[in-house]
Structures are given as C-alpha cells and as structure tokens.
N, C-alpha and C positions, 0 to 999 in steps of 0.2 A: 503493499500500499505505500503510494506514494505521498509525501506531506510537503506543505507550501514552507515557506520561509519563518512563519511564526510558530511550527511546530505542529500545525492541525492538517488533518486530510482535508481534500478538497471538498468533500460534502459537508464537512464541519465547518470550513470556511463560508461556503454557500448559505448554510443555514443560519450561522451566526450573522453574516452581513443581512440577509433576509430580516432577521429578529431586529437589529439595530435600526435599519429602514423602517421597519413597522413601527417602533419605539418613535423615531425621529416623526414618521408621519402624524403619529397621534398627537405628539406634542404639538406640532404644527397647528393641525385641526383644532385642538384645544383653545391653543392661543386665538385662532381667527373666530372662534364661536364666542369667546370672551369679549373679543374687540368688537363683533356685530351687536353682543348683546349690550355695551355699553353705549354703542352709538344708537341703539333702537330706543333705549329709556331714555326719552325727553324729560326735561325738566318740569314738574308739576307746579312749582311756586318760583315766582319770581324773586322772592324775599322770605327767608325763614328770621321771625323775629323772637328775640329772646331776652330776656331781662333778669336782674338779680331779683330775688323775692321781695327785698325790703323796699326802699324809697323807689325803686324805677319801675314799679308796676303799673302806676298811673301814666307814666311818660309814656310806655310802651304801649298801653291802650290808645290812648291819642294818636300816637303815629301810626298805629294801625288803623285808626278811623280816618286820618289824615291820607294816608298812602291809598287805602282803598276806595275813599272818595274822589281822591284829585288826580289818581292816574289811574292805569288800566293794570296796574301789577296785581299778581295773584299772591296776597299776603298769608303766609301760615304764621299763626302767632301761637306759640307755646302754651299758654295759660288757657287757651281755648280749647287745648286737644290733649289734655294730660290722661286718657283712659290708657293709653298703650306705649311703653318705651320703643317698642318695634316701629310703631308707627312714628314717633317723634324721630327716631334715627333714620326711618327711610324720608320723611320730610327734609331732614337735612341733606341728605345724599341727592334728592332730587330738586335741590334748590339751585339758583344761580349765585345768589347772595345769601350770605348770613349776616346778621346785625345784631349785636348783643349790647344792650344797653345797661350800664354800670350806673351805680349811684356813691355817694361819699361812704355808705354803711358796707360796700363792697369791701374797702381797704381796711375796716376794723377788725 
C-alpha cells in the first residue's frame, strides 16, 4: 500500500480532504446564514429610551411624549414595557439609538 508524503494512504488522504472540505463548507454556510439573518432583522424602534429609576423618570416620560408627538420616531420606553427582560433586551437589539437619561441621583 503506497502512502503519501504525510504518511497516509491515498484513500485516507481523500477521506480527510473531503471531511475538512465539508467542515469548511458548513462553517461558511453558517456564517452566511447568520449574516443574512442580521440583515433581515430590521430595526423595530428608532429610539430605545431608558432612565435611572430616581429623578430621571419624569424627564424620560416627557422626552417620550415629545419624541412621539413631534417626530415620526418609534420610541420604546422601558418603563412602559417591564413585563419581560427578554423583550427589553430584544428592544435594545432592534433599536437604532439608545438614549439613557441620568440624574444627579445616579452619581450618588
């Protein structure tokens, strides 16, 4: 039985080459699918509005009111949607901009 330069038989070399090729193709396919999925998940919100629980709540509520009435922006306000953390994380992911409103209480 003849062996190749790396010590494998010809059939072993063919099989290992096929396996490596299949693994590389699977990796490339996975990358393309993930890339396409990231392109297809369009933004659900223009602005994700978050605030410190203390003194910034009223400011954030007013900002949401002004943004919702004065622009066509789709605003996600975290205090309006506290039912699910998964929903909050998905809203952050699908927002173009994230605005965090801090107050003097934040630094204390």
